[in-house]
C-alpha positions as CSV (number, residue, x, y, z in Angstrom):
1,M,36.9,191.6,197.2
2,A,35.0,193.7,200.1
3,W,33.1,193.4,203.3
4,H,29.2,194.0,203.1
5,E,26.6,194.1,206.0
6,L,23.8,192.2,206.1
7,D,21.0,194.6,206.7
8,K,17.7,192.7,207.8
9,S,15.1,193.8,209.6
10,W,14.7,192.5,213.2
11,H,11.9,190.2,212.2
12,D,13.6,188.6,209.0
13,T,13.8,184.9,209.7
14,T,15.7,184.5,206.3
15,V,19.1,182.9,206.7
16,D,22.2,183.2,204.7
17,Y,25.3,181.2,204.7
18,C,28.8,181.0,203.2
19,D,29.0,179.8,199.7
20,V,32.5,178.2,200.8
21,C,32.1,176.2,204.2
22,G,28.5,176.5,204.7
23,N,29.0,178.7,208.5
24,L,25.8,180.9,208.9
25,L,26.6,184.3,207.9
26,I,25.3,186.6,211.0
27,A,26.0,190.4,210.5
28,R,28.4,190.5,207.5
29,Y,29.9,188.8,205.0
30,W,33.1,188.9,202.3
31,S,32.3,188.8,198.5
32,F,34.6,188.0,196.0
33,V,34.3,187.1,191.8
34,E,35.1,183.8,190.9
35,P,37.8,184.1,188.3
36,V,36.0,181.3,186.3
37,G,32.8,182.6,185.4
38,G,32.4,185.5,186.9
39,E,29.9,184.5,189.6
40,T,30.2,186.4,193.0
41,R,30.7,184.3,196.0
42,R,29.8,184.9,199.9
43,C,31.8,183.6,202.2
44,C,32.5,184.1,206.3
45,D,36.0,186.0,205.8
46,E,39.3,185.9,203.5
47,S,40.1,182.7,204.6
48,C,37.5,181.1,203.4
49,E,38.3,182.7,200.0
50,R,41.8,181.3,200.3
51,L,40.3,177.9,200.9
52,F,37.8,178.3,197.8
53,H,40.9,178.7,195.2
54,R,42.7,176.2,197.3
55,L,40.2,173.7,196.5
56,R,39.5,174.8,193.0
57,R,43.5,174.1,192.4
58,I,43.1,171.0,193.9
59,E,39.6,169.7,192.1
60,E,41.5,171.3,188.8
61,S,44.8,168.9,189.3
62,A,42.8,165.7,190.3
63,P,42.9,162.7,187.6
64,G,40.2,162.7,185.4
65,S,39.0,166.5,185.4
């Protein structure tokens, strides 16, 4: 869990999006490791990480999951 800078050259036209909410990542992003699976996620900020964990709990508690 840490902040990372998006180091891009001025002519780089690639775009990066938040893995949780889909917003555009402009200059920096918050990263965290998913507890199940160990995949690293990039998101807007700490609130998106909390949203990710909340949605995961809701998904796991849903009937038929």
